[in-house]
N, C-alpha and C positions, 0 to 999 in steps of 0.2 A: 504494502502500498503507499502512497505518496506519505509530503509529507504534510499531514492534514494539518495542523493547528498554523500552519504555514504560510499552502499552496495548496489545496485539494483539487484533483485531477478531473475532469468532469465523469470519468471513469466512476472516480470515487464516489462522486453525488448522487451519478443512476443509483449504483449498490446499494446508498446510501437509505435512497429515494422508493428502489425496490424493496428494500427488507422495511422501513415506515408501511408501505403498503399491502404487502403481505402478512405482516404482522395483524393485520385490520381483521377482525371477529366474522366479515363477507369479503369474501373475496370470487369474486367470476370466475368464470371458466375462461373468458374472455382475455382478463386476467392472467392467467399461469400459463394459454397459450400464447400469449408475449409475452409474459418473463423466459419463456422456455426457448422461444427463438436469442432471446439476448442473450442469455446466458447460454447459448456456446459457443458467443467468443470466446477464445481464450483470455482473454484478458479482463475479459467481460464477469468470469466462472472466476478464476482469482480476487478480483478486486470484492465479490459477495459472499469470495468464503472466509476475506479478510474480515470482513466486517461481522457473518457472522462468530466469530469468532473470535473477535473484540466485546461483542457480546456476552456472549457465555460468560467469559472472563473477569468482565466488570459487571455482572448482575446482580451475583454476590453481594456488591459491591456499593449498590445505589443510594443507600442511606449513608455510605458515611462521611463523614464532614469534610475531608481531603478532599475527597473524591466533590462533590458538590463545590466547594472552594475553587478548584481547577479547574468547573464544568463554569462557576460562573467566571471567571477571568479569560478566559476563554472567549467566551459570549462577549465580554465588553470588550475584548480589544477586533473582535469580528463583526462589521457592521449587519443588521438585521437584517438588508436587501438583499439578496444572491447577486452577484456578478453572472453567473447564468446562466440562460434561458434555456429551459429545458422543452418548447414551444413541440418538441417531434416524439417527445413522449406522457407527458402529462400536460402539459401548455405549464403556460407562468402562474402562478396562487399558490395554493397554502401544499403542494408536492413540492417546489420546488425550492417555494422555501423551511417546509421542513424537511425534504433532506441536504441543506445545508443546516440548520443544529442541531440533526442526529449528528454531522459528521464532526463539527464542532461537540457534542459531547460527547462521542467516540473517543474523536480525539485526544481531551480532556481523558479519558478515563483513563485509554492505553498508554499517555505519557503519563500517569499515576502508576500505573500496573509496573511498569517502565524503572518508576524507580521505586517501588515498592520497598520497605528494610529488607534484608535479609541477616537471620542472626543466626549464632552460631557458639554452644554455649561447651563445656566441660566440667566436669564435675570435682571434686576433690579428690589429687592424685592420679587427674586424667592431664594429657595432653591431647590435642590435634595441630593437624597442619590443615590448611586452612588454602587454597589458588583460587584468588579471584575471576574475575572475568575479562581485567586488563593484563591476567597474568605476575599481577601483585600477588607475592605470596605470606601469608601471615602465619604463627604458627602460638593457640594461645597457652598459655598455662594450667596452671592446676586453678576450677575453680573459677574461670572464669565467665564473662561474654561482651561479644563483641556486637554490634548492627554495623550492618555495610551500607550505606545511600549516592550509586552512583547519578553523578548527572551529567550535559553531556559537558560540562565546562572545567565539572568539579568530583573529584572521588574524594569520599567522606565518608567516615568509620568514624564509628562512639564507642570508646570502651566502656563499655560500662559499670564493667564487675573485673578486679583481680588485676589482669599483666598477657602481654604484647607484643612479641617478636616481630617486626615488618621487615619485610622487604617490597620495595614502592617498585615496583617496572617504570623508566620513565617515561615525561611523559611534557611536554615543559606546557601543552596548551592545558592539560588538565591533571591541575597541582592535586598530591596525597595530603588530604586533612588527619589527621587523628585527633579527634575531642576523645577531653580524659576530666568531667568535672568541671574544673576553672581550668585544665590548660589547652592550650590548638598549638598542635607542632605541626606546619608546615614543610613539606618534604617533594625533593623531585628526583627520582633515581636515589632510590637511597638505604643504608637499613640501619632499620635503630629500636629500642625498646623503651616499649611506656609500661608505670609499671600503678596502680592505684595503689595504694596504703592511706587510709583514714582522707581526711581531707588533701591528702597530700599526692602529688602527681610526678613519680620520677621519669628523667627522660635521660638517657643515654644512648650517644654514639657513636659508633658501629664504622662505617663508610659514608660519604659523600658528605652534606648537609641539609641542616634542620632549624628552622625558624621555630621559638619558642613562645609566644606569647600570652597573655594573662585575658582569659576571658572577658570581664568586668574589671577589665583595670588595665592604666598604662603601660605595665609593664612588659616587658619582652628582650629576650637575647637570640643570640646563633654558637653553635653548639659546632666543634672541627671536632673531626675524628677521636677517639679514645677524651672525652668529655660526658659531664652528664652533668643537670642542675635538676633541681626540684623547686613544682608550684602550689605557693599555698596558695588559702585568701589573701595571707601580708603579702604578695608579690612573689616575685623569683629569684630563686638566690642566684647567684655569680658560676660562671659553668666552674667545674672543676676536675684536674685533669683522675682518671680512670683509667683501670685495666677494661675493658668494654668489653673485650671475649670473651673476660672469666667473670664480670657480671650476664654476659648472655651466656656460658655455659650450662644455663637449666635447658638450653635447647637442645641438650646432647643429652641431659642427665643428668649432670655433672652440678652438684654444688657445692662451693669453693670460700674458706673464711682461711684468714689470716689476720688472727689477730682480733677477730670480731668479737664479741661481750659473749659470752654463752650466753645467759639470756635472751642474747640477739638470737645467734643462732641455732636456739631450741624455738625461738619464734618461724625463725625460715623452716623448719625441718616441718612442723606443727601444720605447713600451708599444704603441704603431700601426704598426711596421716590421717587416715581416718581415728585413729587413736591418739589423743593428742596429749602432749608430753608437756608435765608441769615442775616448776623444780621450786622446794621449799629449804632452805639455810638464809644466811644471811645475804645483805645488800653486793660484800664484799665477795662472796661468790658468787653471785647474778654476773660480774662487772671481771670474772677471771676471760683470760684473754682466750679462742682457743684459735686453731689455724689444723686445717689438714681438705682432703677432696673425699665426697661423702654419696654416693649414689641417692637422688631425690625418690625419697617414699622408700627409703629402704631405715624404716624405724629403726629396727632392730638395730641393728648396726651399728648406725648410727652411738643408741642411748650405750648398747657394749664399751663402745668405743670413750665418751664421755665416762661411764664410769671408773674404768681403769684412768683415763689422762687424769679425776679428780678428785679418786680414792673414795666413790660416792656409792649409794644404795640404791636396788629400785623396787619399789613396789605397785600391786597396779590394786587400781579402785574401783568398784565394780560396777561407774558406769565406763571402765574400760578406757581410762589415761592413765599411763606412765609415770609417779609420782615418785621422783630423783630428791632425792635428800641426801646431807652428812652421814657419815658410816659413823653407828652409834659402837662406841667402844663395847667390847664384849667382857660381860659380868666377871668377876676377877682374874679378870688380863693385866 
């Protein structure tokens, strides 16, 4: 079908008019013969099939406020008086006007369907690779949710929850934009990681260049490879140097800690665990540095390593949580 919103072809209008006419409660035999003759032309048959397919796909969404808004906008942009005179087919009058309106309505619905968001999710402990329609690749981390809506002039995705690693396909005419809470990351052909953590959003750049702006504020910054920053309601931090490959190690199933506080390492491991680890003890223990490389989701190996490293003991709570605490001296020892 041609671009209905911009310039519907005569065939499109004729197909829409036939669709409206045949949708009436009463259709004459003469009209059916006339339609059959018109439809024998391959171009006419294709146009009518397109109209039918679009209507079938949109009729369930007829009351959707977004479709109604799109239709209203399309009607405002198009004059009510049709430029095409179909006197040979239906004469000039209600059918001609109706055909134009039908095309506009169907075009608005089609545009909305193309732009309907696609949602991808992962459960706790699950990762998922998604290849988007433009060839961009997105790897979702544990317990994450991504909403994708592409437009003609922009590729926009929303990270509603969790973390995702993006490999944006290069297209200078259609920038790749990631929204996450109060952050907006704009990239053209690059690799970067976006992570939501409470009201903070961390952006780490592996390759290329990204521009990060605060959605409802004046703050903005540009990242170079091996830099990261954090966006909070208070603003954007200055870019800081990081090991981007290490930060994105989760994409290959690795969690790497270099002197990370024990409580923070436990929080990271818990993102992948069905049964959470709880640490009991003094703050001095929680702040102890931990270094090592662990497999994401392998809670038992992490717990075993931490027990040996810090001389801890473990116990299981009735709900399944694993409690770590300082080892108690053996009575009489």
